[in-house]
C-alpha positions in Angstrom: -28.6 92.1 -146.5 -26.2 94.1 -148.6 -28.0 93.1 -151.8 -31.4 93.9 -150.3 -30.2 97.4 -149.1 -28.7 98.1 -152.5 -31.9 97.2 -154.3 -34.0 99.2 -151.9 -31.8 102.2 -152.3 -31.9 102.0 -156.1 -35.7 101.8 -155.9 -35.7 105.0 -153.9 -36.6 103.6 -150.5 -34.9 104.6 -147.2 -34.2 101.5 -145.1 -32.7 100.9 -141.6 -30.7 97.6 -141.2 -31.0 95.3 -138.2 -28.2 92.9 -137.6 -30.5 90.3 -136.0 -34.1 89.6 -135.0 -33.8 91.2 -131.6 -32.6 94.5 -133.1 -35.3 94.3 -135.7 -37.9 94.2 -132.9 -36.1 97.1 -131.2 -36.1 99.2 -134.3 -39.7 98.5 -135.1 -40.9 99.4 -131.7 -38.9 102.6 -131.6 -40.1 103.9 -134.9 -42.9 101.6 -136.0 -45.2 104.4 -137.0 -42.5 105.8 -139.4 -42.0 102.5 -141.2 -44.2 101.4 -144.1 -42.7 98.0 -144.3 -40.7 95.5 -142.3 -38.7 93.2 -144.6 -37.7 90.2 -142.6 -35.6 87.1 -143.3 -37.3 83.9 -142.1 -33.9 82.8 -140.6 -32.3 85.4 -138.5 -30.1 85.1 -135.4 -31.5 85.7 -131.9 -35.1 85.8 -133.0 -36.3 84.3 -136.3 -38.6 86.2 -138.6 -41.8 84.6 -137.3 -40.9 85.5 -133.7 -40.0 89.0 -134.8 -43.5 89.3 -136.5 -45.2 88.1 -133.4 -43.5 90.5 -131.1 -44.0 93.5 -133.4 -47.7 92.8 -134.1 -48.4 92.3 -130.4 -46.7 95.5 -129.4 -47.9 97.8 -132.2 -51.3 96.4 -132.9 -53.1 98.4 -135.7 -50.0 100.6 -136.1 -47.8 97.7 -137.1 -46.3 98.2 -140.6 -46.8 95.6 -143.3 -44.4 92.6 -142.9 -42.9 90.8 -145.8 -40.6 87.8 -145.6 -37.6 86.9 -147.6 -37.5 83.1 -148.0 -35.4 80.5 -149.8 -38.1 77.9 -149.2 -39.2 76.5 -152.6 -42.4 74.8 -151.3 -45.5 76.8 -151.8 -47.0 75.3 -148.7 -44.1 76.7 -146.6 -44.7 80.2 -148.1 -48.4 80.0 -147.6 -47.9 79.0 -144.0 -46.2 82.4 -143.5 -49.3 84.1 -144.7 -51.4 82.1 -142.3 -49.2 83.1 -139.4 -49.8 86.8 -140.2 -47.3 87.8 -142.9 -48.5 90.3 -145.5 -46.4 88.8 -148.2 -43.2 87.0 -149.1 -40.4 87.3 -151.7 -38.4 84.4 -152.9 -34.6 84.4 -152.9 -32.5 85.3 -154.8 -34.1 88.8 -154.7 -34.8 90.3 -158.1 -35.3 94.1 -158.6 -38.7 93.7 -160.4 -40.1 91.3 -157.8 -39.0 93.6 -154.9 -40.5 96.7 -156.5 -43.7 94.9 -157.3 -44.0 93.3 -153.9 -43.5 96.6 -152.0 -45.7 98.8 -154.1 -48.6 96.4 -154.0 -48.6 96.7 -150.2 -48.4 100.5 -150.3 -50.9 101.1 -153.2 -54.4 99.8 -153.5 -54.4 99.3 -157.3 -58.0 98.2 -157.2 -59.1 101.6 -155.9 -56.8 103.4 -158.2 -57.9 101.5 -161.3 -61.6 101.8 -160.6 -61.4 105.6 -160.5 -59.9 105.8 -164.0 -62.0 103.0 -165.4 -65.2 104.9 -164.3 -64.0 108.4 -165.3 -61.1 108.0 -167.6 -59.4 111.2 -168.8 -61.8 113.3 -166.7 -60.2 112.2 -163.4 -56.7 112.5 -164.8 -56.8 116.3 -164.4 -57.9 115.8 -160.8 -55.0 113.4 -160.3 -52.5 115.9 -161.8 -53.7 118.6 -159.4 -53.5 116.1 -156.5 -49.9 115.3 -157.4 -49.0 119.0 -157.4 -50.7 119.8 -154.1 -49.8 116.9 -151.8 -46.1 117.8 -151.3 -47.1 121.3 -150.2 -49.7 119.7 -147.9 -46.9 117.6 -146.3 -44.8 120.6 -145.8 -47.7 122.3 -144.2 -47.7 119.5 -141.5 -44.3 120.8 -140.4 -45.5 124.4 -140.2 -48.4 123.5 -137.8 -46.6 120.8 -135.9 -46.9 122.7 -132.6 -50.7 123.3 -133.0 -52.2 119.9 -132.3 -55.6 120.7 -133.7 -54.3 122.3 -136.9 -52.0 119.3 -137.3 -54.8 116.9 -136.8 -57.0 118.6 -139.4 -54.2 118.8 -142.0 -53.3 115.1 -141.5 -57.0 114.2 -141.7 -57.4 116.1 -145.0 -54.3 114.5 -146.5 -55.3 111.0 -145.4 -58.6 111.3 -147.2 -57.0 112.5 -150.4 -54.3 109.9 -150.4 -56.8 107.1 -149.7 -59.0 108.3 -152.6 -56.2 107.6 -155.1 -55.3 104.3 -153.4 -52.1 105.4 -151.7 -52.9 103.4 -148.5 -49.3 103.4 -147.2 -49.1 107.2 -147.2 -52.7 107.4 -145.9 -51.8 105.1 -143.0 -49.0 107.4 -142.0 -51.3 110.4 -142.0 -53.8 108.5 -139.9 -51.1 107.9 -137.3 -50.1 111.5 -137.3 -53.8 112.5 -137.0 -54.3 110.1 -134.0 -51.1 111.3 -132.3 -52.2 115.0 -132.6 -55.8 114.1 -131.5 -54.5 112.8 -128.2 -52.3 115.9 -127.6 -49.0 114.2 -128.5 -46.3 115.4 -130.8 -46.0 112.6 -133.4 -42.6 112.5 -135.0 -42.4 112.5 -138.8 -39.9 113.4 -141.5 -41.6 115.6 -144.1 -38.8 115.0 -146.6 -39.1 111.2 -146.3 -42.8 111.4 -146.6 -42.6 113.5 -149.8 -39.9 111.2 -151.2 -42.1 108.2 -150.6 -45.1 109.9 -152.1 -43.2 110.9 -155.2 -41.8 107.3 -155.6 -45.3 105.8 -155.5 -46.6 108.4 -157.9 -43.9 107.3 -160.4 -45.3 103.8 -160.2 -48.9 105.1 -160.6 -47.9 107.1 -163.7 -46.5 103.9 -165.2 -49.8 102.3 -164.4 -51.7 105.1 -166.3 -49.4 104.6 -169.3 -50.3 100.9 -169.3 -54.0 101.8 -169.1 -53.6 104.1 -172.1 -54.7 107.2 -170.1 -51.3 108.9 -169.9 -48.4 109.1 -172.4 -45.0 107.8 -171.5 -42.7 110.7 -170.5 
């Protein structure tokens, strides 16, 4: 746990720690819509990882965050069985920084969508991307400013959701969709604008690296 938390912190992710499977379920149900990812060990006290996944998926339904397992099982069949049971992915122990970063960002970013935009339009879309990167943090801050106005909040979240999805930021777009639905039904969905902005900026750094690899952007 200590190693995973340290690696996540170094990657720029905010994480909450559960001491056992029962607490993991409790945390997920209390703040499921604020979590992009549930990183679960296959073997945990109280409830094992598969039991945690079953409880959380049943309770949260479509709002359930992605679930990735940490496993020491060497057999590919064991790992593939986790996917069949509903896991979104798995990471093998011992945990490595590169594998952890790759595994998480692949769940939060649709690289196929992102790559296709630039493969079709190349440098032309790069200017649109740069403008998008500049404007989204202000858009997230605007959510806080209209938080008490459910209709204005719904419209702002809807607009951000579409823009984020266009560039393949499906994790961020999913959060905006949850805020939009909460506002639509007259609720006051809780969200942390600073954490949302931090998460957005983190993913943008990965996308910039992707553009360097594609030869569209220069390394900073």
